[in-house]
Every structure is written in C-alpha cells, then in structure tokens.
C-alpha positions as CSV (number, residue, x, y, z in Angstrom):
1,R,69.0,84.0,97.8
2,F,67.4,81.3,99.4
3,V,64.8,80.0,96.8
4,E,67.8,80.0,94.2
5,E,71.2,79.0,95.9
6,G,69.5,77.3,99.5
7,L,70.0,77.8,102.6
8,E,73.8,77.9,103.4
9,R,74.4,80.5,100.8
10,A,71.1,82.6,102.1
11,L,72.7,82.9,105.4
12,K,76.6,83.5,104.4
13,E,77.9,87.0,103.1
14,G,79.0,86.5,99.3
15,P,81.9,88.5,97.8
16,R,81.4,92.0,97.3
17,S,82.3,94.0,94.3
18,G,85.1,96.8,94.3
19,A,88.4,96.8,95.4
20,P,89.3,96.7,98.9
21,S,91.2,99.6,100.7
22,K,94.3,100.6,99.9
23,L,95.2,101.9,103.8
24,D,94.8,100.2,106.9
25,E,93.1,101.6,110.1
26,R,96.6,103.0,110.9
27,Q,97.3,105.0,107.7
28,C,94.2,106.1,107.5
29,A,94.0,107.6,111.0
30,H,97.7,109.3,109.9
31,L,95.9,110.6,107.1
32,I,93.3,112.5,109.1
33,A,96.0,113.4,111.4
34,V,97.8,115.2,108.1
35,A,94.5,116.8,107.0
36,C,94.6,118.4,110.5
37,S,97.8,119.6,110.5
38,D,99.1,122.8,108.8
39,A,99.0,123.0,105.3
40,P,102.3,122.5,103.6
41,E,104.5,125.7,102.7
42,G,103.1,127.8,99.7
43,H,99.4,126.6,100.0
44,D,96.6,127.9,102.7
45,H,95.3,124.6,103.1
46,W,95.2,121.2,102.3
47,T,93.6,120.3,98.6
48,L,92.4,116.3,98.2
49,R,95.0,116.0,95.9
50,L,97.7,117.2,98.1
51,L,96.8,114.7,100.4
52,A,97.0,112.3,97.6
53,G,100.3,112.8,97.5
54,K,100.9,113.1,100.6
55,V,99.9,109.3,101.1
56,V,102.2,108.2,98.3
57,E,104.8,110.4,99.5
58,L,104.9,108.2,103.3
59,G,104.8,105.1,101.0
60,F,101.0,103.9,102.3
61,A,100.4,103.6,98.3
62,E,102.1,103.1,95.1
63,S,99.1,105.6,94.0
64,Y,95.8,107.0,95.8
65,S,93.3,109.0,94.7
66,H,92.1,112.1,95.7
67,E,88.5,110.7,95.6
68,A,90.0,107.7,98.2
69,V,90.9,110.6,100.4
70,R,87.3,112.1,99.7
71,Q,86.2,109.3,101.0
72,T,88.0,108.6,104.1
73,L,87.7,111.6,105.2
74,K,84.2,111.8,105.3
75,K,84.0,108.5,107.2
76,T,85.1,111.1,109.9
77,T,83.7,114.3,111.5
78,S,86.4,116.2,110.3
79,S,85.9,119.8,108.7
80,R,89.1,120.8,106.7
81,G,87.3,124.3,106.7
82,R,87.3,124.8,110.3
83,N,89.6,125.6,113.1
84,A,89.4,122.7,114.9
85,C,89.6,119.2,113.4
86,G,87.1,118.0,115.1
87,A,88.2,114.2,113.9
88,S,87.6,113.1,117.2
89,P,84.6,115.0,119.0
90,R,86.5,114.5,122.6
91,S,89.8,115.9,121.6
92,A,88.5,119.6,121.5
93,P,89.7,121.2,124.1
94,S,86.7,122.2,126.6
95,M,86.0,126.0,127.6
C-alpha cells in the first residue's frame, strides 16, 4: 500500500467492506440476556430465528437475520445448551 498510495494512506485505516452492525452494544447485551432467559411459551429453548424475531419485536431493527444473531452470540462465552448462561464468566455463583 505504501508503494502504490504513499505514506499517509499506508498509515491510515481505509474503509472496510460489509454493512455496519444494526445493533449497538446495549442492544447486543439485551439480546444476550434474552437468549439466557427462559424460552417463550410453547418452546423448549430459544432458537436463532426466535431471537431474530425478538430483535424486531423489541424495535431494535426493522429486520434481523438468524445469522446475525449467531454472530452476536458467538462473540460471547454464552452457551444456550448449559444451565448457566455463561455470558459473563464472573457472574456464575460460586459454590
């Protein structure tokens, strides 16, 4: 990049491809909290599609994909298959 565009361009971050996130940090935290809560009536557990629908229902975004939910949850240490949420390793009660 330095050879082709010069020193200033080589030192500065350029624009990246891809759309920016639809959710801010507070909304992501709320999504994680919902994923750690009890599933809605009639369901054994939260699915990615149910969570995507909840994002829309809460008014966080006009549309939100289950893949975006997956990527958001992947950034945490949460595991929807365990009893303890694990979203914050320090939040688990010590025994």
